[in-house]
N, C-alpha and C positions, 0 to 999 in steps of 0.2 A: 669581580666587577667593581664593587665598592672601593676596594683598595686602589684600583686603577683610576677611578674617578678622583679619589682623594689626592693621589699623586699628580694627576693632570691638572686639577683645579687648585692644588696647594691649600687644602683646607683640613681642619681637624674632623674627627668622626662626628662630633655633635653638629658642627657647622654644615657638614654634608647633609645631615637630616633636614636642617632648615632650608638648605638650597633645593633639595628634592621637593620638599613641601611647597616651596615658592613656585617651582616649575609647575607642579600639579595644580595648585590653587590658581595660579595666573592663567594657565591654559583653560581651566574650567570657566573662570570669569570671562575670558576672551570669547570662548564658544557661546556662553550664555548671552553676552552683549551682541555678538554677531547675529545670532538667531532673532533676537528682539528687533534689531535694526532692519533685518530682511522682512520681518512681519509688518513693519511700518510701510515698506515699499509695496507690500501686497504682491510679491512675485511668487509664481507657482514653482514648486520644486522640480525643476528641470535643469537643462544644461546651463541656462542663464543664471539660475539660482545658485548652482554649484560654483560657477565662476565668480559671481558676486560674493559668495560666502568666503571663498579662498582669498579674494582681494581684501575683504574686510578683516578677516582673521590675521592675515599677514601684516596689515597696518596696525591693528589693535594689540597684537601679542606683546611687542616691547613695552607698550604703555601699561598693559595689565600686569605684566611680570614686575615691572618697577614699582607699581602701586602696591602690589602684595608684598614686595620685598621690604618696604619701609616698616610696617608693624612687626615683621619677623626679624628685623635687624640685619638684613642682608643687602641693603641698598648699595653699599660700596662694592660688594662682589658683583652684583648684576650690572652696575654702572660700567665697571671695567669689562665684564663679559660682553655686554652689548657693544662697547667700543671696539673690542676685538673683532666681532662679527662684521660690523659696518666697515671697519678698516679693510678686512679681507675682501668684502664685496666691492669696495671702491679701489682695490689694488694697492692698499697701504702696506705698511711694514716691509718695505722694499730693502734690499741689501744696501748698506751704507758704503760709500767709497772708502778706501783704506784710510785716507787722512781725516775722515769724518767719524770713524768708529769711536765707541766709548772706551776709553782706556782705563783699565782697572789695575790697582796695585794691591798685592796681597802682603800683609804683614804677618810674619810667623817667627817663632823663637826656637822651635824644637824640631821634631822629626818631620813634621809637615804633611801628615796623612790627610788632614782636611784641606790643605793647600792643593795637594795632588788631586783630590776629588773635585775641587772647584776647577782646576786646570782642565781636567778631563771633560767636565760638564760644558765648559765654554770652548772646547777645542774646535767644534764645528759651528759655533755661533757666528752669524754673518754680521752682527752689529756690535758685539762686545769682544774686546781683546784684553787678555791678561798681559800687561805690558812689562811689569817689573815685580820682582819679589824683594821685599825689604825685611831684613832681619837685624837683630841686635846682637846676634851670637855667631861668631866666626866659625864655630864648630857645629852649627845647626844642620841637621839632616836635610832641611828644606833646600839647602844650597845645592845638594846633589840632584834633588828633584828639579830645580830650576835649570841646571846644566843639561839634564836628560831631556827636558822639554824645550831646550833652546830659548829659554827666557832669561833676560837680563836680571841680575840680582845686585843688590846694594847692601853693604853692611854699615849700619849707623849705630854706633855705641853711644847711648845717652850720656854716659859718664864723660866722654871725651868730646862730644859735640853738643852745641846748644840747640834749642828747639828750632832755630832757623834752618838747620841742616835738613830737617825733614821737608820743609817747604821747598828748599832748593832742589832736592831730589824729585819731589812730586812735580814741580814746575818743569824740570828738565825733561821728564817723560810725558808731560802734558796729561797728567792723571785726572780723571773725572770722578772716580769713585774708589773707595777704599774698603777692603774686606780684611777683617782681623781673623786669623786662623791660628789660634794658640799663640798670640803675641802677649808676652808677659810684662810689658812695660806700659806705663800710663802714656796715652797719646797726649802730646802737648796741647795746651789750650788754643794756641794760635793755629794749629792744624785743624782742630775741631771747628774753630771760627771760620776758617777758610773753606771748609767742606761741610756746611750745615746740612744735616740729615743725609749726608752722603758717605757716612762711615757706619758699617754694621759689624757686629761681633756675634760669635756663636759661643754659648756657654753650656757646659755639660751637666746642667741641673735645671730645675724648674724655678727660675727667678720669680720673686725676689728672695726665695730661700737659697741658702748656700752660695751666696755671691759676696763680692767685696774683696778687699785686699787680702792676698794670700790664698784665695779660694780658686784653685785651678787644678786640672789634672786629677791625679789620684787622691789629692787632699779632699777634693769634693766627694769622690766616691767613698772614701773612708768615712767621712762625716755622715753621709747619707745612710750607709749601712749601720754605723754605730748608733744612729738615732732610731734605727728600726723603722724607717719610713716604709710606707706601703707602696709608694710609687715614686718614680723619678722620670727624667726625660731630658730634652734639650730646649734651649731658649735661644731664639735669634732676635737681637734687639739693636736699636740705634745706639750710637755711642755719644755720651756727653762727658763732662769733666769729672764725673764720679764713676768709680769702678762698678760695672754691671748695673748701672742705674738707668740707662736710656729706655726710651719707649719700646715695649715688647711688640714685635710684629708677627711672631710665630712661635708656637710651642707644640711639641709632640711628646706624649708621655706613655708609660706602660707600668704595669704592676710588677713589683719585685717578687721573686720567688721566695719560698720559705727558707731556703738555704743559700740566699744570695751572699756573695762576697764582693769585695771591692773590685777584684779582677773580673769576675763574671759581669758585674755591672758596667765596668769600663768597656768591655767588649760589646755589650748591647748598645751603649751610648755611642760608640764609634760607628756602628752600623746606621744609627739614626742620623748622625752628623753627616756621614758621607752620602746618605740618601737625600737629605733635605737641603743642605746648605746652598748648593749650587742653584737648585730650583728657586728657593726663596730669594736668594741674592739676585737672580736674574729678574724676577718680578719686581723687586725693589728698585733695581737699576732702571728698568723700563718705566716704572711709575714716576720716578724722580725726573726722568728725561722726557716725559710725556710721549712715550712710545707704547704701542700695544702689540 
C-alpha cells in the first residue's frame, strides 16, 4: 500500500511519513474544532447535529490540513493536492484540443531506454505529446525507438551546427518543454534562456555527488562502487548552464549490496529511472503550465 502511495503521490519514503502525519493531525484538528463549534450552537446530537457536523468538517478540513502542513514542511504538497481535488470537483483538467497540447522534445544520445519509458508513460496522456526526439548521434539507438513510435526525430551535431540550430528545431515543432534522457552534450545557453525551468534531466546518482563533466552512464556506477558507497539512486533536476547543477526536484535511493558491481548497480538504477522519470516529468510539466 505504501509503495502505491509513494508512486501515486510521487514522494520519497520520508516525505510519505510526513504526508500521512499531516492527514492524521489535520483530520484530528478539524474534528476537534468542529465539535467545539457545535457546542457553541448548543445543538443536540441528532440528525441536525450530524448534518451540521458534516458541513463544518467538509469546510474546515482543507484549512486544517494546510495549517498543519506548514510546520511539517508539506505545504507545497498539500497546496497541489487540494488544487487537484477542487479541479476535479469543478470539472477541471479537461482534455486539451490537439493544437493546444503541451509539446515535449526528448534529447537523447544513446540507446534511449529512458526515452522509451517516457514515450510509453505519455502515450495515453490527453494533454502532453512527445513531439520530437533530438539526438546528436546519427547511430543512436533512440532513432529506432522514434521510428517504432512514429515520432519525428532530428539529428543536430553540435560540431557542425551553431546553437541557433537547436532553437530553430524547437520552434519548428512548437516545443513547450524539454526532457533530457541520456543526452551527453551541453545544452546551449540560449536554449536554457528560451526555456527557463522548462528543461529537466535525469542523472544516475545522488547529486551533487558523482555529477559534472564526464560523469555519465557506467562511469558513474564505476565511481560509486569504487568509492564503496553505501547507497546510490537517481536524481531528477532542472537544467542550467552547468552540468548536473540545476535545482533538484526528485531523488530516489537504495542501499548497495555487499557484493555490488557496476553492472548490478546499473541494472537497479535503470529500473528506478524507468519507474520515476515519466511520472516526475509529468508533474513538472503540469506545474510549470499551471495544470493539475
